[in-house]
Every structure is written in C-alpha cells, then in structure tokens.
TITI-740820 format. One line per field, with one value per atom (N, C-alpha, C, CB): atom name; residue in one letter; z, y, x. Coordinates in Angstrom, 1 decimal, decimal comma, always signed. Glycine has a CB too. Layout:
residues N
atom: CA; ...
type: a; ...
Z: Z; ...
Y: Y; ...
X: X; ...
//
This chain:
residues 76
atom: N; CA; C; CB; N; CA; C; CB; N; CA; C; CB; N; CA; C; CB; N; CA; C; CB; N; CA; C; CB; N; CA; C; CB; N; CA; C; CB; N; CA; C; CB; N; CA; C; CB; N; CA; C; CB; N; CA; C; CB; N; CA; C; CB; N; CA; C; CB; N; CA; C; CB; N; CA; C; CB; N; CA; C; CB; N; CA; C; CB; N; CA; C; CB; N; CA; C; CB; N; CA; C; CB; N; CA; C; CB; N; CA; C; CB; N; CA; C; CB; N; CA; C; CB; N; CA; C; CB; N; CA; C; CB; N; CA; C; CB; N; CA; C; CB; N; CA; C; CB; N; CA; C; CB; N; CA; C; CB; N; CA; C; CB; N; CA; C; CB; N; CA; C; CB; N; CA; C; CB; N; CA; C; CB; N; CA; C; CB; N; CA; C; CB; N; CA; C; CB; N; CA; C; CB; N; CA; C; CB; N; CA; C; CB; N; CA; C; CB; N; CA; C; CB; N; CA; C; CB; N; CA; C; CB; N; CA; C; CB; N; CA; C; CB; N; CA; C; CB; N; CA; C; CB; N; CA; C; CB; N; CA; C; CB; N; CA; C; CB; N; CA; C; CB; N; CA; C; CB; N; CA; C; CB; N; CA; C; CB; N; CA; C; CB; N; CA; C; CB; N; CA; C; CB; N; CA; C; CB; N; CA; C; CB; N; CA; C; CB; N; CA; C; CB; N; CA; C; CB; N; CA; C; CB; N; CA; C; CB; N; CA; C; CB; N; CA; C; CB; N; CA; C; CB; N; CA; C; CB; N; CA; C; CB; N; CA; C; CB; N; CA; C; CB; N; CA; C; CB
type: m; m; m; m; t; t; t; t; p; p; p; p; s; s; s; s; f; f; f; f; t; t; t; t; r; r; r; r; l; l; l; l; q; q; q; q; k; k; k; k; r; r; r; r; n; n; n; n; p; p; p; p; e; e; e; e; r; r; r; r; n; n; n; n; q; q; q; q; h; h; h; h; r; r; r; r; y; y; y; y; y; y; y; y; a; a; a; a; l; l; l; l; d; d; d; d; l; l; l; l; q; q; q; q; p; p; p; p; h; h; h; h; l; l; l; l; f; f; f; f; g; g; g; g; g; g; g; g; w; w; w; w; s; s; s; s; l; l; l; l; v; v; v; v; r; r; r; r; e; e; e; e; w; w; w; w; g; g; g; g; r; r; r; r; i; i; i; i; g; g; g; g; h; h; h; h; p; p; p; p; g; g; g; g; q; q; q; q; v; v; v; v; r; r; r; r; i; i; i; i; d; d; d; d; l; l; l; l; c; c; c; c; d; d; d; d; s; s; s; s; l; l; l; l; e; e; e; e; e; e; e; e; a; a; a; a; t; t; t; t; d; d; d; d; a; a; a; a; f; f; f; f; r; r; r; r; s; s; s; s; k; k; k; k; l; l; l; l; r; r; r; r; q; q; q; q; k; k; k; k; q; q; q; q; q; q; q; q; r; r; r; r; g; g; g; g; y; y; y; y; a; a; a; a
Z: +113,5; +112,7; +111,6; +113,5; +110,4; +109,3; +109,3; +108,0; +109,2; +109,2; +107,9; +109,3; +108,0; +106,9; +106,5; +107,2; +105,6; +105,1; +106,2; +104,0; +106,2; +107,3; +106,6; +108,3; +107,1; +106,6; +107,8; +105,8; +107,7; +108,8; +108,3; +109,3; +109,2; +108,9; +109,8; +108,9; +109,3; +110,1; +109,7; +109,8; +110,7; +110,5; +111,5; +110,7; +111,0; +111,7; +111,0; +112,0; +111,3; +110,6; +110,7; +111,0; +111,8; +112,0; +111,0; +113,4; +110,6; +109,7; +108,3; +110,1; +108,1; +106,8; +106,4; +105,7; +107,3; +107,0; +107,1; +108,0; +106,0; +106,0; +105,1; +105,3; +105,7; +105,0; +105,3; +105,2; +104,4; +104,7; +104,3; +104,0; +104,8; +104,5; +104,6; +105,5; +103,5; +103,5; +103,3; +102,4; +104,0; +103,9; +103,6; +105,2; +102,7; +102,4; +102,0; +101,2; +102,3; +101,9; +100,8; +103,1; +99,7; +98,6; +98,0; +97,5; +97,7; +97,0; +95,6; +97,0; +95,0; +93,6; +92,8; +93,5; +91,5; +90,6; +90,6; +89,2; +91,2; +91,2; +92,5; +90,9; +93,3; +94,5; +95,8; +94,3; +95,7; +96,8; +97,3; +96,5; +98,1; +98,6; +98,3; +100,1; +98,3; +98,0; +99,2; +96,7; +99,6; +100,5; +99,7; +101,6; +99,6; +98,8; +99,7; +98,0; +99,4; +100,2; +99,4; +100,8; +99,9; +99,2; +100,2; +98,6; +99,7; +100,6; +99,8; +101,3; +100,5; +99,9; +100,7; +98,5; +100,1; +100,8; +100,8; +100,1; +101,9; +102,0; +100,9; +103,4; +100,1; +99,1; +97,7; +99,5; +97,6; +96,4; +96,1; +96,4; +94,8; +94,5; +95,0; +93,0; +95,5; +96,1; +95,2; +97,5; +95,8; +95,2; +95,7; +95,5; +94,9; +95,3; +95,1; +94,4; +96,0; +95,9; +96,3; +96,8; +95,5; +95,8; +96,0; +94,5; +97,2; +97,6; +97,5; +99,0; +96,8; +96,6; +97,7; +95,2; +98,3; +99,3; +98,9; +100,7; +99,4; +99,0; +99,8; +99,2; +101,0; +101,9; +102,6; +102,9; +103,1; +103,9; +105,2; +104,2; +105,8; +107,0; +106,7; +107,6; +105,7; +105,3; +105,0; +104,1; +104,3; +104,0; +105,3; +103,0; +106,2; +107,5; +108,3; +108,3; +108,4; +109,1; +108,5; +109,1; +107,2; +106,6; +106,9; +105,0; +106,8; +107,1; +108,5; +107,0; +109,5; +110,9; +111,2; +111,8; +110,5; +110,7; +110,1; +109,9; +109,0; +108,4; +109,2; +106,9; +109,7; +110,5; +111,8; +110,9; +112,4; +113,7; +113,4; +114,3; +112,2; +111,9; +111,6; +110,6; +110,9; +110,7; +112,0; +109,6; +112,9; +114,1; +115,0; +114,9; +114,9; +115,6; +115,1; +115,6; +113,8; +113,1; +113,2; +111,7; +114,0; +114,3; +113,5; +114,0; +112,7; +112,0; +113,0; +110,7; +112,9; +113,8; +113,0; +114,9
Y: +79,6; +78,5; +78,8; +77,2; +78,4; +78,7; +77,8; +78,7; +78,3; +77,4; +76,5; +78,2; +75,4; +74,5; +74,3; +73,1; +73,4; +73,1; +72,8; +71,9; +73,4; +73,2; +73,0; +74,4; +72,0; +71,8; +71,8; +70,4; +72,6; +72,8; +72,2; +74,2; +71,8; +71,3; +71,9; +69,8; +72,1; +72,6; +71,7; +74,1; +71,0; +70,1; +70,4; +68,6; +70,6; +70,9; +70,3; +72,5; +69,0; +68,3; +68,9; +66,8; +69,5; +70,2; +71,3; +70,7; +72,0; +73,1; +72,6; +74,3; +71,4; +70,8; +71,5; +70,9; +71,7; +72,3; +71,3; +73,5; +71,0; +70,1; +70,8; +68,7; +71,7; +72,5; +72,3; +74,0; +72,7; +72,6; +73,9; +71,4; +74,2; +75,3; +74,9; +76,6; +75,1; +74,7; +75,9; +73,6; +76,0; +77,1; +76,5; +77,9; +77,1; +76,6; +77,8; +75,6; +77,8; +78,8; +78,1; +79,3; +78,8; +78,3; +79,4; +77,6; +79,2; +80,2; +80,3; +79,8; +81,6; +81,7; +82,1; +82,8; +82,1; +82,3; +83,6; +82,1; +84,6; +86,0; +86,3; +87,0; +85,3; +85,5; +85,8; +86,7; +85,9; +86,1; +84,9; +87,2; +85,0; +83,9; +84,0; +83,7; +82,9; +82,9; +82,2; +82,2; +82,8; +82,2; +81,6; +83,2; +80,3; +79,6; +79,1; +78,3; +79,6; +79,2; +78,4; +80,4; +77,4; +76,6; +76,3; +75,3; +76,5; +76,2; +75,7; +77,5; +75,0; +74,4; +73,4; +73,9; +72,6; +71,6; +70,3; +71,3; +69,6; +68,4; +67,4; +67,7; +66,8; +65,8; +66,4; +65,1; +67,8; +68,4; +69,4; +69,2; +69,6; +70,6; +72,0; +70,7; +72,7; +74,0; +75,2; +74,1; +76,3; +77,5; +77,7; +78,8; +78,3; +78,5; +80,0; +77,7; +80,6; +82,0; +82,0; +82,9; +82,7; +82,8; +84,3; +82,3; +84,6; +85,9; +86,0; +86,3; +86,9; +87,1; +88,0; +87,7; +87,6; +88,4; +88,6; +87,7; +89,8; +90,1; +89,3; +91,6; +88,9; +88,2; +87,1; +89,2; +86,2; +85,1; +85,6; +84,1; +86,6; +87,1; +87,6; +88,3; +88,4; +88,9; +87,7; +89,8; +86,7; +85,5; +84,8; +84,6; +84,6; +84,0; +84,7; +83,8; +86,0; +86,8; +86,7; +88,3; +86,7; +86,5; +85,1; +86,7; +84,1; +82,7; +82,6; +81,7; +83,1; +83,0; +83,8; +83,6; +85,0; +85,8; +85,1; +87,1; +84,5; +83,8; +82,5; +83,4; +81,8; +80,6; +81,0; +80,0; +82,1; +82,5; +82,9; +83,7; +83,6; +84,0; +82,8; +84,8; +81,8; +80,6; +79,8; +79,7; +79,7; +79,0; +79,7; +78,9; +81,0; +81,8; +81,5; +83,2; +81,2; +80,9; +79,4; +81,3; +78,6; +77,3; +76,2; +77,2; +76,5; +75,5; +74,9; +76,1; +73,6; +73,0; +72,0; +72,2
X: +149,2; +148,9; +147,8; +148,4; +148,1; +147,2; +146,0; +147,9; +144,8; +143,6; +143,6; +142,3; +143,0; +143,0; +141,5; +143,6; +141,3; +139,9; +139,0; +139,9; +137,9; +136,9; +135,5; +136,8; +134,8; +133,4; +132,5; +133,3; +131,5; +130,5; +129,1; +130,4; +128,3; +127,0; +125,9; +126,9; +124,7; +123,6; +122,4; +123,3; +122,0; +120,8; +119,7; +121,3; +118,5; +117,3; +116,2; +117,1; +115,9; +114,8; +113,5; +114,8; +113,2; +111,9; +111,6; +111,7; +112,7; +112,6; +113,1; +113,4; +113,4; +113,8; +115,1; +112,8; +116,0; +117,3; +118,4; +117,6; +119,1; +120,2; +121,3; +119,8; +122,0; +122,9; +124,4; +122,6; +125,3; +126,7; +127,4; +127,4; +128,5; +129,3; +130,8; +129,0; +131,5; +132,9; +133,8; +133,2; +134,9; +135,9; +137,3; +136,0; +138,1; +139,4; +140,3; +139,4; +141,5; +142,5; +143,4; +143,4; +143,6; +144,4; +145,3; +143,5; +146,5; +147,3; +146,8; +148,8; +146,9; +146,5; +147,7; +145,4; +147,5; +148,6; +149,3; +148,1; +148,7; +149,3; +150,0; +148,2; +150,3; +151,1; +150,3; +152,0; +149,0; +148,2; +147,5; +147,1; +146,5; +145,7; +144,2; +146,0; +143,5; +142,1; +141,4; +141,8; +140,3; +139,4; +138,3; +138,8; +138,2; +137,2; +136,1; +137,8; +134,9; +133,7; +132,7; +133,0; +132,2; +131,1; +130,0; +131,7; +128,8; +127,6; +126,5; +127,2; +125,6; +124,4; +123,7; +124,8; +122,9; +122,1; +123,0; +120,7; +123,0; +123,8; +123,3; +123,7; +124,2; +123,9; +123,7; +122,7; +123,8; +123,6; +124,7; +122,2; +125,0; +126,1; +125,7; +126,4; +126,6; +126,3; +126,9; +126,8; +126,9; +127,4; +128,9; +126,6; +129,7; +131,1; +131,4; +132,1; +132,1; +132,6; +134,1; +131,8; +134,8; +136,3; +136,6; +137,1; +137,1; +137,5; +139,0; +137,0; +139,5; +141,0; +141,5; +141,3; +142,6; +143,3; +144,7; +143,2; +145,3; +146,7; +147,7; +146,9; +147,4; +148,4; +147,7; +149,0; +148,5; +148,1; +147,4; +149,2; +147,9; +147,3; +145,9; +148,2; +145,7; +144,4; +143,4; +144,5; +143,9; +143,0; +142,7; +143,7; +143,7; +143,4; +142,4; +144,7; +142,5; +141,5; +140,1; +141,9; +140,0; +138,7; +138,1; +138,8; +139,0; +138,6; +138,1; +139,8; +138,8; +138,4; +137,1; +139,5; +137,0; +135,8; +134,5; +135,9; +134,6; +133,5; +133,2; +133,8; +134,2; +134,0; +133,2; +135,3; +133,6; +133,0; +131,5; +133,7; +131,3; +129,9; +129,0; +130,0; +129,5; +128,7; +128,5; +129,4; +129,4; +129,2; +128,2; +130,5; +128,1; +127,1; +125,7; +127,4; +125,6; +124,4; +123,9; +124,4; +124,7; +124,2; +125,0; +122,8; +125,9; +126,7; +127,7; +127,4; +128,0; +129,0; +129,8; +128,3
//
C-alpha cells in the first residue's frame, strides 16, 4: 500500500517546542515521483523541500524512512 499525506506534531511546552512535520508523495511532470516535506512551527508557514525520485518504490522507501526517523525523534 502506498503511503498518503501524513502530518506529525511534536509538542513540549517546557522547552517551548510546538513543531510540525508533513510528508506527501506526489507524481511529477517527468514521470517520476516527489517526496514533498514541510516543517516548521505550528501556526506559522514552514520550509518546504521536494525530493525527486525515479519510481514510486523509491519514493515510498524515502517516505517510510523519513517517517520512522521523525517518530524516533518524538513526533507523533
């Protein structure tokens, strides 16, 4: 099954951390796939990075790897 849009949050009021991280897979115009990542402070515009992948499998692997990494860092 292909992953879909996922939005994670990390809240730690003692450390004034109110962050989000969003992941999405999207096809691009050249026949491949893009892993679109957005992150920042909740309630504010964040940064966006687009990673181009040659195949859906490669994009799915990148999506799952980044999701696992963020969950290990406290995002839920």
